[in-house]
C-alpha positions as CSV (number, residue, x, y, z in Angstrom):
1,M,10.1,14.8,-25.5
2,E,11.2,13.8,-22.3
3,H,13.2,10.3,-21.7
4,I,10.4,7.2,-22.7
5,K,11.2,3.8,-21.8
6,I,10.0,1.8,-24.6
7,A,9.7,-2.0,-24.5
8,R,11.6,-4.6,-25.8
9,T,9.1,-6.8,-26.7
10,E,9.4,-10.5,-27.8
11,H,6.6,-10.1,-30.6
12,E,6.0,-7.6,-32.5
13,V,3.0,-4.8,-31.0
14,A,1.2,-1.4,-31.9
15,E,3.5,1.2,-30.8
16,F,1.1,2.8,-28.4
17,I,1.9,-0.8,-26.3
18,K,5.5,-0.4,-26.2
19,N,4.6,3.4,-25.1
20,R,2.7,2.6,-22.8
21,W,4.8,3.0,-18.9
22,S,3.9,4.4,-15.8
23,P,6.4,7.2,-15.2
24,R,7.0,9.4,-11.7
25,A,8.4,12.3,-13.7
26,F,6.0,14.6,-14.2
27,S,6.4,18.1,-16.1
28,E,4.4,21.8,-15.6
29,Q,2.8,21.6,-18.9
30,Q,-0.7,21.0,-17.9
31,I,-3.6,18.7,-19.4
32,S,-6.1,20.6,-21.1
33,N,-9.8,19.9,-20.7
34,K,-10.7,18.8,-24.6
35,N,-7.5,16.5,-23.3
36,L,-9.1,15.1,-20.3
37,M,-12.0,14.8,-21.8
38,Q,-10.9,12.5,-24.5
39,L,-9.2,10.4,-22.0
40,L,-12.3,9.8,-20.6
41,E,-14.4,9.2,-24.0
42,A,-11.5,6.2,-24.6
43,A,-12.8,4.8,-21.0
44,R,-16.2,4.9,-21.7
45,W,-16.3,2.7,-24.8
46,A,-14.5,0.0,-22.7
47,P,-16.4,-3.3,-22.8
48,S,-18.6,-4.2,-19.5
49,A,-20.4,-7.3,-18.4
50,N,-24.0,-6.7,-19.4
51,N,-22.9,-3.0,-21.3
52,E,-23.4,-2.5,-17.2
53,Q,-20.5,-0.1,-17.4
54,P,-19.2,0.3,-13.8
55,W,-16.6,2.6,-13.4
56,L,-16.7,5.6,-11.5
57,Y,-13.9,8.5,-12.1
58,L,-13.2,11.5,-10.0
59,Y,-10.8,13.7,-10.7
60,A,-8.9,17.0,-10.0
61,Q,-6.5,19.5,-11.5
62,K,-3.1,20.0,-9.8
63,G,-4.0,23.4,-7.7
64,T,-7.6,23.0,-6.9
65,E,-8.8,22.2,-3.4
66,G,-10.4,18.2,-5.2
67,F,-6.2,18.3,-6.2
68,D,-5.2,18.5,-2.0
69,K,-7.7,16.4,-0.9
70,I,-6.6,13.6,-3.1
71,C,-2.9,14.0,-2.4
72,E,-4.0,13.9,1.7
73,S,-4.9,9.9,1.2
74,L,-1.9,9.2,-0.6
75,S,1.0,6.8,1.0
76,P,3.8,8.4,1.7
77,G,5.6,6.8,-0.8
78,N,3.4,8.2,-3.7
79,I,3.5,11.9,-2.3
80,P,6.7,12.7,-3.4
81,W,5.9,12.6,-7.2
82,A,2.3,11.8,-7.3
83,K,2.3,15.6,-6.4
84,N,3.5,17.0,-9.6
85,A,1.0,15.2,-11.8
86,S,-1.3,17.6,-13.8
87,I,-4.5,15.5,-13.1
88,L,-5.4,12.5,-10.3
89,V,-7.8,10.4,-11.1
90,V,-10.2,8.0,-8.3
91,A,-11.0,5.3,-10.4
92,M,-13.7,3.4,-8.3
93,V,-16.6,0.8,-9.0
94,R,-20.1,0.4,-8.4
95,K,-20.3,-2.6,-6.7
96,T,-23.8,-3.7,-7.7
97,F,-25.5,-3.8,-10.5
98,E,-27.9,-1.4,-11.4
99,A,-30.7,-3.3,-12.8
100,N,-31.1,-5.7,-10.0
101,G,-28.9,-4.3,-7.1
102,K,-26.9,-8.3,-7.0
103,E,-23.2,-7.9,-6.5
104,N,-21.3,-7.4,-10.0
105,P,-18.4,-9.8,-9.8
106,F,-16.5,-8.4,-13.2
107,S,-16.6,-4.4,-11.8
108,W,-12.9,-4.6,-11.1
109,H,-12.3,-6.2,-13.9
110,D,-14.2,-3.6,-16.2
111,L,-13.0,-0.7,-14.5
112,G,-9.4,-2.2,-15.1
113,M,-10.8,-2.3,-19.2
114,A,-12.0,1.1,-18.9
115,N,-8.1,2.4,-17.6
116,A,-7.0,0.6,-20.0
117,N,-8.1,2.1,-22.7
118,L,-7.7,5.6,-20.5
119,M,-4.4,4.7,-20.3
120,T,-3.7,3.8,-24.0
121,Q,-5.2,7.0,-25.5
122,A,-3.6,9.2,-23.7
123,T,-0.1,7.5,-24.6
124,T,-1.2,7.9,-28.3
125,M,-1.4,11.6,-26.6
126,G,1.7,11.6,-25.4
127,I,0.1,11.8,-21.9
128,Y,1.7,9.3,-19.3
129,S,-0.6,7.5,-16.8
130,H,1.0,6.0,-13.7
131,F,-1.9,3.8,-11.7
132,M,-1.8,3.3,-8.1
133,A,-3.0,2.1,-5.1
134,G,-1.0,2.9,-2.0
135,L,-3.6,5.3,-0.4
136,D,-5.8,5.3,2.4
137,K,-8.9,4.2,0.2
138,E,-11.0,4.4,4.0
139,K,-10.0,8.3,4.4
140,L,-10.3,9.4,0.8
141,S,-14.3,7.6,0.4
142,E,-15.2,9.9,3.7
143,S,-13.6,12.8,2.6
144,L,-15.4,13.2,-0.8
145,M,-18.4,11.0,0.9
146,L,-18.7,8.6,-1.5
147,Q,-21.8,6.2,-1.8
148,P,-21.7,2.7,0.1
149,D,-22.2,0.9,-3.2
150,H,-19.0,2.8,-4.5
151,Q,-15.8,1.5,-3.9
152,I,-12.3,3.1,-4.6
153,V,-10.0,0.7,-6.6
154,G,-7.2,2.9,-6.9
155,L,-6.0,6.1,-8.4
156,L,-4.6,7.4,-11.9
157,A,-1.9,10.7,-12.1
158,L,-2.1,11.7,-15.1
159,G,0.5,14.4,-17.6
160,Y,3.2,15.1,-19.8
161,P,6.9,13.5,-19.1
162,A,9.2,15.3,-17.5
163,S,13.7,14.5,-16.8
164,A,13.8,12.1,-14.4
165,D,16.3,14.6,-12.2
166,I,13.4,16.3,-11.1
167,L,13.0,13.5,-8.6
168,E,14.5,12.0,-5.6
169,E,16.0,8.6,-5.2
170,P,14.9,6.0,-5.0
171,Y,12.2,7.1,-7.5
172,K,14.7,9.0,-10.0
173,T,16.4,5.2,-10.3
174,R,13.3,3.4,-10.7
175,E,12.6,5.9,-13.5
176,L,15.4,5.2,-15.5
177,T,15.4,1.6,-15.1
178,E,14.5,-0.8,-17.9
179,R,11.2,-1.9,-18.1
180,T,11.0,-5.4,-17.8
181,R,8.0,-8.3,-18.2
182,K,7.8,-12.2,-17.8
183,P,8.2,-14.2,-21.2
184,V,5.0,-14.9,-22.7
185,D,5.6,-19.1,-21.9
186,V,5.7,-18.1,-18.3
187,F,2.5,-17.1,-18.4
188,A,0.6,-18.7,-21.0
189,R,0.1,-21.8,-22.7
190,A,-1.6,-24.2,-24.8
191,I,-3.3,-27.1,-23.6
């Protein structure tokens, strides 16, 4: 296995949490349809407000027209590495509740939960993911002819890890730099 950045945690957590990170170096190995369906099944079982399940995914494998269409919407800073992913996934929300058509203020949160399920499931399978928001959402929405009620939140790049040596700078350095997080006491406190 290639270079994996394991988190140095302050407190013990599950291995799949320590091992989850967002690489930019992806190998040529393609993700099988069976494995992709496992990832989407994990997303399916995420919790959501009123069991609305407002997340929507459009995906494309490398070498397809859909993949190229997604790549065309990427910001210049994401193109050099994201174009090497096995699969690119457009992560979207339905902005309103299906039952009554009212705005769903929890849709982004619920998509985040689905993404977290998908990304942690991927880690347990040796597949890595990198979520990005650096894209032209309007251009991609038009290109995909999305319904007005659908909103792109970001993209997931999925693939198997590769050596950081395949990356140009500044991505190679970012790939090799140790992961850091704020200490728990910075974002959580008792009341």
